[in-house]
Every structure is written in structure tokens, then in C-alpha cells.
N, C-alpha and C positions, 0 to 999 in steps of 0.2 A: 546461691540463688540461680535458678534456671535462667537461660538466656532470655526467654520470653517474659520473665517476670518483671524486668525493668521497663517493659513496654515503651522502649524509646528507639526502636529500630525501624528502618524504612518499610520492610515487609509488613510489620505489624500495623503501621499507620495506613498503608494502602489497603490492607485487609479491612480495617474498620471503616474506611471511606466507602467501600463497596458492600458493606454488610449492615446497613442501617435496618434492614428487615429482621435482624437478629438482636435488636437493641435490648429486648427484655432479658435474653439469656446472657447478654454481655454488658449488663448495666454497671458492672464493677470495673469495666475497662474504659479508658478514655485515650484520646490522641494527645500525646505529649511531645515535648521538644525532642528533636533527634539528638542522639549522643554525638560527640565530636567526630567519631570515626565512621559515621553513616552519612550517606547523601540524602538530603531532604527531597522527597519526590512529589509531595502532593499537599495542597493546602486548601482549606475550605473558603478562605478569603484571599484576594489577590495581593494583599500587603504582607510584608515580612512581619514576623513576630516582633513585639516591642523590644525584646532583649537580643535581637539579632544585631551583630556588629555592623551590618550594612542595611539599615532600615529603609534606605532610599530605593532598594531593589525589592521586587517581589520574587517569590520562589517559582522557578520555571519547572513544570512537570516534564519528566522524560516521556518520550513516546514508548509504546509497548516493547519494541525490539530492544531499545536501550535499557529499559527497566529490567527486562529479562536477562540481558547480558551483564548488567551490574549485579544482579543477584547471583549469577553464575561466577562472576569474578570473586565474590566472597568465598567461593569454594575452589578457587585456583584456576578458573577458566582463562585461557589465552587463545587468541585467533590462530596461533602457530602450533598449538597442541593438537596432536592426533588422538589424544585420549578422550576427547569430548565429541559428542554427537550434537552438532549445532543445527537443530531443526527449527531455529527461531529466525535466522537471518532472512531479511527481505531482499536478498540479492541472489542472482544466479551464479553458478560456478563460472569462472572466467577463462579457464584453460581451453585447449583445443578439444573439439568434439569429434567423434568418429564420423567420417564422411563430410566434414565441414571444409569449406575452402580455407586456405591459409590466410593469416592476417599478418601483414608486415608493419610492425610498430617502430621501426627505425626512423629517426627523424634528424634532419639537419635544419636547425632554426636560423632563419634569415634575420638580419638586423631589423627589417621592417616589422617582423612578427613579434618583436619585443615591445612594440607600441601597444597601447590599449586597442582592443577591437571595438568596433562600433557597438553600442548598447543593443542594437537589433541583430548584431552578428555579422560574420564574414559573408559577403555577398555571394561568393562562389558556393559556400555551403547552403545558403538560403535557396539558391537556385536548385541545388541537388534535392533538398527536402521537398520543394514544390513539385519537382519532376516525379519524385517517388509517389506522392499522393495522386497526381494526375494519371500516372501510368496504372496504378493498382485500382483506383476507385473512380476515375472521372473520364475515362476514354470516350464514353458516349455522351458526355456533358459538353454543352457549348461554353459554359463558364469554367475557366481553368484558373488554378492557383499560379501566381508568379512569386518571385522572391519577396515582393512587397507584402505578401500575405504570411510571411514567416519571420518569427523573432527567435533568435538563438539565445538561450539562457543558461546560466551555470547550475544546472540541475533542475529536476522537476519541482522540488519544493520552492526553489527560488522563483521558478516560473509562476507557480500558484500564488506566491507572495506578491509578485508584480500584478497579477490579475486582481487580487483582493485590494491592493493599493489603488488600483485604477477604477474600481467600481464606485458607484454613487451611493446615495442613501436608499438602499433597497433591502428587501428580504432575500436571503440566499437559502434555498432549500438544500437539504442533505438527507441521506438515508442512514439507518443503522441496521446491521453493522456495516462499517466502511473503513477506509484507510485511516489509521490512527492519527497521522499528522494533520488531517483535516480539522481536528479539534483546535489546534493552535492557529491554523490558517484562518479559520472562520471566526476566531475570537480576538484576533489581533487588532483589527481596524474597527473603530466604534461606529463608522458610518454604516457598517453591515449589520443587519439583524438576522442571525442564524435562525432557521425555521425547520425543525425536523418534519420530514414527510413520512407518514406512517402507512404501513401496509394494512389494508382492511383484513386480509387473510394472513395471519402471521406464519402460516405454513408455506407460503409462497416465497420462493427465492428472489423473484423479481416482481416489481410493481407493474401490473398491466397498464398499457398505455392509456386506456380509458380512465383508470384511477389517477394516473399522473395528470391527465387533463383536468380532472375534477379538483385535485389538490392544488396544482399550479394556478389554475384560474381562480379558485375560491380564495386562496391565500394572497393572490396578487404578487406571486413571486417575480422578482426581477431577474433572478438567475437560479440555476440548479447545478450543484456540484455532485458529480458521481464518478466512480471508477468503473470502466467497462472495457474488458471483463472485470468482474468485481473482486476486489481484495477485501475480505478474506475468503469469500465463498466459492470463487472459481466459476461463477455463473455469468452468462453473457446475454445482453440485449443484442439482437441481430435481426436481419431480414425485415419483415413487415413491422415488427414491434419497434425496432430502432428507427425505421423510416417514420413511424407514427410519432415517436418522441421528437424527432427533428421538425416534423410538420407542426406539432403542437407548439414547440418553441417559436417557430416562425409566426404562427397565428396569434400567439399571446404576447409576442415580443419579449419572451423570456429567454435569457442567454443560457444556453447549455454549455457548461464547463466540463468537457469530456476528458477525463484522465484515461488515456488509452495506452498506458505504459506496458501492458501485457498483450498487446494486439497480435503478436506473433505466436503466442503460446496457446494454440488451439489443437485439440486432439480428436476432433470429430469431422474433419474435412472429408469430402468425397473423392478428391483427386488422388491418384496413385503416385507415391513417391518414386523418383528415378531408381532408387535402390531396389524397389519391388517391381520394376518393369515399366514404370511410367516414363513419359517423354522427359528428356533432360534439356529442355529449352524453354523459351518464353511462353510457350503455349500451356505450360503445366506449372502453375503456382500452388504452393500450399495454402490452406485456408488462413486468411487474416481478416480482421473486421475493423472497420472505421466508420464513424458517422460521416466522414467526408463523402462517402458514396451517395448519401441522401440529401446533400445540400444542393439547392437549386442555383443560387447565385452566391459565389464565394465572398462577395463584398456586401451582400445584403442580409443573408441569413445569420441570425445571432448564435453562432456556434464557435466556441474556442476549443481547439484540440491541444492537449498536452501529451508529449511523447518525447522520446530521445534515446540516446545510446545506452542508458543505464540498464534496462532490462532486455529489450528486444535484440540489442546488439551485444549484450553481455559485457559492457565496458563501464561499470558504475564509477570507476575512479576517474574517468575522463571529465565528469561533471559537464557534459555537453548535451543539452536537450533543446527542445523547441516548442514554441506555441504557434499554432496555425489558426489564423483568424481573418476577418475582414480587414482590409487595409487601414481604415481609420482606427481600429482597435490596436493594430500592430504599432501604429505611431504613438498611441498613448502608452503602450507597454514599453516601448523604447524610452519614453520620457521617465516612466517609473523606474526603469533600470538605472537611469543616471544618478538617482539618489539612494537606491536600495543596494544594488550589488555591483554596479559598474561594468557589467558585461562578462561574458564567458571567456575562458582561457584562449588567447589568440593562436598560439602554436598548435594546440590540440584540435582546434577547429580545422586547421589545415590537414592534420593527421587523420581526421575523420573522413575526409573526402573519398578515399577509396572504399570505405565502408558503405558509402551511399551508392555505389555502383549497383545497378538493378540486378545484373546477373549474380553478383556476389550475394545480394540480399535474398534472392530466390533460393540459391543453393544452401546458404547458411540457415535459412528458416526451415528448410526440409530437414537438415541435420538436427537442428534444435528440437523440432517437434518429435522426431524419432527418439531422441535421447531422453527428453523430459517425460514423454509418455511412458517410457519404460519405468522411470522412477515413480511416476504417479500410480501406475498399475501395481507396483510392488506394495506401496502403502495401502492401497485399496484392498489388497488381498490380506496383508498381514495385520493391520490394525484391528479388524473385527476378531481375529484369533485371540487377542489379549483383552477383549472386552470393550474396545473403543469403537463407536459407530460413527458413520459419516452422514451428516445431515443431508447434504446434497452432493452427489458425485460431481466433481469438478470437470467441466468440459474445456477449461482454459486456466490460465495463470500457472503458478507452481505452488499453490497452496491447497490445503485440505482443512475445512472447517469441521473440527472433530467434536463429537458430542460425548461428554464424560458422564452423562446421567446414570448410566448403568453400572458405573464403577462404585466400589464401596466408599463410604465416608471415611476420611475427609477428602479423599482425592477426587471425588466427583465435583469438587469446588475448584475452579481453574487456578486460583491463587495458591491454594494448598498443593494442587497438582504440580505447579511450577516449583514450589519450595522442595518438594520431594524429588522432582526430576533433577534439579541441580546437584542434589546429593548423590545422584547416580550418573553425573556427568552428561546430562541431557538438557537441552534448552528448547523451549517452545514459548509461544506468546499467549498469555492469558486473554481470554475472550473479552473481558470487561474493557480492555483498552480500545476495542473496536466499537464499543457502545458509546460513540463520541457524543460529548455533551459540552459544546463550547460555552464558556462563561457560566457553566452550570445552570443553563436556562431551564432545564428540565429538573423537576424535583423527583428524584428516583429513589423509591423505597428499596427496590431490588432491581439490579441490572438483569435484563433478559439474556445476557451473555455469560452469566455466572457459571454455567455448566459447560462452557465451550473453550477450546483452545485452538490456535492456528498452528498447524504443522507446515513447515516449508520443505519442499523437495527441490529447492534451488541449489543447495550445497551438493558436493559429490556423493555418490552412492554409499560410500562407507559410513557416512553420517546416519543414513537411514537404517542400514542393517544393524549398526551398533545401537542406535536409538530404540528401535523396536525391541531388541534383546534386553536392554537395560530396563525399559519401561515394563516389560513382561515380568521381570523379577520384582520390581517395585509394586506392581499391582497384586502379585501373588502374596506378598507380605501383608498388604493392607486388607486383603480378603480375610485374613486371620486375626487382624488387630485393629478393628474398626473403632473410630471415635468421631464425635461431632466436629465440624469445622471450627466451632467456637472453642472447644476444648483444645483442639490442635493449635489454634492461635495463641491460647494462653500459655502453652507449654513449649511451642516450637518456633514461634515467630517473634 
């Protein structure tokens, strides 16, 4: 019997969940219990199946990156293997970059640092974070951040969870596509009512501020969660538009929850890098963007910024991040941390202090932008050669939102595309995972992201060159051997 015929594997069930629009052609298929050697990924109801050995638990869906990695693991993927092109990971390469300042990660842990850190974080680090925002974005502002506006958290998702735990009975708006983990964050606490904010023009990468005002005011949103720059599209709200978003939030008393984890990854700045002859001093900073620039009063405007060492400082393993917010909100976030995560790692907060030196940040960001722009430009040149188009050229992040529509069936379908990629030792993330749908509040006949995948140029360059080469071979094969995605699911998933 072909592997797909038992219809009890993870990939097959995920395929059916996102292909309700093909129900007539797939009427003989149904979602069934996973076989024992498969991870159950998705369920249409929150409860476990009656025959589950642990009925008191519900099945927790993996995020897109973890799902893609688990599919690759079925074909032998290992993080240590150089035979794979991992273009799925949502983290940057962590090693030294050309022209970047050195980072000293030696540490001598003092006895006092073995104690719990405060749930709002080490005061010295909180001061450094406040100084960073004041120096880059608020030099001309009377209202300045202090350490009391900063809450150190053990990772960005932990920070978002604290925020969601502290919110009241409100509607929280969100965009699609956006960061996959928002689906769980928005669905976890029942006080929150997730509310999708739709673009009137689906061909626009960003929602114009006037449309945001209409949506937020009309829906009565209490908060709006968004990544900026955006994951997965690499687009950015900035300048007058970002200023308008902050003003709208202020006027409507709608809290902006700004995920700014990629705020150093910009490739369209006007300043000249020191390597190309620009000044190598505090007068010449690379382009970065933050809503902090447009806040009037740091203790009055309803804006919460999420950022940290994970992406911009390329230290994802530290799990040291921060929330920047009005002082009363920071106090609530500290309280939430006392029952959720207990606080960030104390010794690593001390080790992070030199990374927050302003001259280090300036020099490191210049090097980061040079290096990642080179990788971005490689993909923008090479992907169209193998038939993959780019919906919107990314000006930021380290992601490309790739359109598979012009590819032959079945690999014009993102889930089939991944299944074939992992057979060629390539990993990407299917677009449907970014079409976030907390608690399945939207009845989706067909995901608008079914023909998209996210490629990451966060990993080292060898991943990109190998990935493009292997995908080219895969696409050439399917140009000669087309079949429908439904037939592919029957036989290969």
C-alpha cells in the first residue's frame, strides 16, 4: 500500500485542513487518527480525540517553522548537518560577521547572580535599554524612557504571553499574513477576542493609516498586534505612516503592540556605511525604525514595544528580550511574569550589558545590514530564474514572501512544495501558517496564502546557494510530471 493510502500521517492531515476548497475532488479522503510514529499537528476541535491516552490534554499545533523542521526530520534533517539547506529557520546566523565588532561571551558568574532576577529584569540592563531608545529615537523629545519603562523577559514569545495575560476583556486586532506564533498568543486567553483586520486592497503590502483608523475605530479595538517590519513579507511601516498609526492609537486609546524584532534589518537607508566612506562615529547611524520615535509621552501613549537580543543582536539562545511601555503597564507585566515565566536568565542579563553599548550597536548594525543585504540580493536575483516570483521586494527583515503561482502543479501549492523540498534537503515554511486564525474564528474555505512560502536568508550563505540549486532540479522535474495537488496528497502525503 502506498504511504499516502493509510491517510494517517501528519502532512496528509495538515493538507486536508487547508484544502476545504477541494472537498468535492477529495470526498473520498478524511482526517483520521495519526499513526503512532507521527506527531499530531492539527485538530479541528480543541479537545483530544476520545481514544487518546491523555484525554485531559488538547493537541497543540506546531508553529510553521517547527512543522517544516519536523517534516524535514522525517527525511534525516539535523541542525548539525551541512547536507541540508535550511531556508526555513526564523533566526539569523549567530557567528562573526565581516566588519562587525567582536563579542566577548566569557563570563564569571557571581553567587548573587544565581538568585532569581526580578520579574521586570536586571535594573542595569533596563537602564541600558532605555538609553538605547532615547538615543536613537527620542533625543528631541521632552519625555524620555527610564528603566521603569522597561521589562526584561525570557524571549519575545514569553513577552507577548505576558502582554496577553495582562490585557482585559477587549478585541485585539491582527493582520494576515503575520508571524505564525500570534495564532497561539491570541487564542490562549479567553478574555481576548481576536479580530482580523482586512486590507481593502489585497494587493497592498501594508494597510494605509486611514484604513487602520476606520477599522480600529469601527471595531472598537482595544489593542492591535503587528510585526514591524513585517514577518513574513519584509515590508515596513515608517515615517508619516508609522507616525499616523501611533497618533490613531493615542486618539482611540487603542494599545499598539509593536513587534519590532527586525528593526535593525533595513536595506534602504540613505546614510553611507563606514566601509564605503561614511563617518565611523555617532553622527552616522544605519537606518533603524521604531514606533518609539513617534510617541509623545512615554507614560501616556498606549504603545508597547517588543524587541530583544534574539534577532537584532543575533543571540537567540540568550532568551533575553524586553518590553518597553508606560510605567503602569510595565508594573502589570512584572506581575504577570511572576506566575507565567518567573523572569529572564540572571547571568545572561549581565552578559548582555556590553551588547547594549551604543557604539557597539552602531558598528554591529552596519555590518549586519551589509551582510544580510548581500544574501537578500542573491535570492532576489536567483529565485525568478527558477520560476519563483517575489510578491513584494523586502526592504527589511531576513525573509522573502515567495509566490509559487507560476510553478507547475502540485508544487504551486505550498504544502506540496514543502513535501518535495524536504526530499531534496531543502526547508521552507508553507504560507498557510502565516494566515493566522486563532481559535479558528474565521471560516476559511481557502487560505489566501496557499500559493506562498517564506524563505529565510537568516542562515549562512551556503544554505541559500544549495537551496536554490536543489529547488531548481525539483521544479524542472515537476514541469514534466504535473499532477493535481489532490492527486499528490493521495499518493505522496
